[in-house]
Every structure is written in structure tokens, then in C-alpha cells.
N, C-alpha and C positions, 0 to 999 in steps of 0.2 A: 800607815796612809795607804788608800784605795789608789789603783791607778785610774784614769776616767776617761774611753776613747770617743774624742766627736768626729762628725763624719759630717760635714757639709760642701754644698756646693758655695755657699757665700767664705769667704775670706778674703783675708788681704791675698792681692795689692788692690782689691774693688774700691771702689770709693762708694759701695751704698747700703742707704737705710739696713740691710740684713746682714753686711761684714758687720756694721759696726756692732750691732747684738752681738753677732756671735763672736768678736774680741772681748766684750762686755764680760758676758756668758763666760769661757774662758779663762778673763781676769780672774772672777769671783770664784769658779774652784778651782784653783793654782794657786789661791793661799791654805788651804786643805788638803789636796792633791794633788797627784801628779796628774798631769793631762799631756795624751796624744793626741793630734788635729789630723785628718785626715781632709783633706780636701780637693774636689773636683779645679781643672786648669780649662784652658783652650786649648785645643789643638794646635800645636806647634806653641804653644809656650811653658817657659820655666817654670817648676812652683816656687812661690817664695819663703824662703826659710826664715821662722825665726822660733826662737828660744824666751821660755818664759822660765826664767828662775826663782827655785822654790826662796821660803825669805826663813 
């Protein structure tokens, strides 16, 4: 099983079209791969934690 690293500036908890597309992409990739997501945050805001388990 391959590991895929995704680097993005658009990811949860943002409520934008781009963050929803990234969520969908990562969910689709996680079906057959291990996915690590590295997301940028605003200065002073903690990063959101999200774990997607393998089925």
C-alpha cells in the first residue's frame, strides 16, 4: 500500500469550496492508500486534527 502526502493551504476547518474538494480528494485516496495531509494554518491558530482510518 502506497503512502501519499498531500500538502495544501485549503483544509478543514475552513468552510470553503477548496477545502471541501480537498476533503473529497483525501477521502477518495484513503480508500486504497495511506494519506498524510500537511495543511497550513493562520498564525496563532492551532492545526485541526483529522484521522481517516483504513477500511
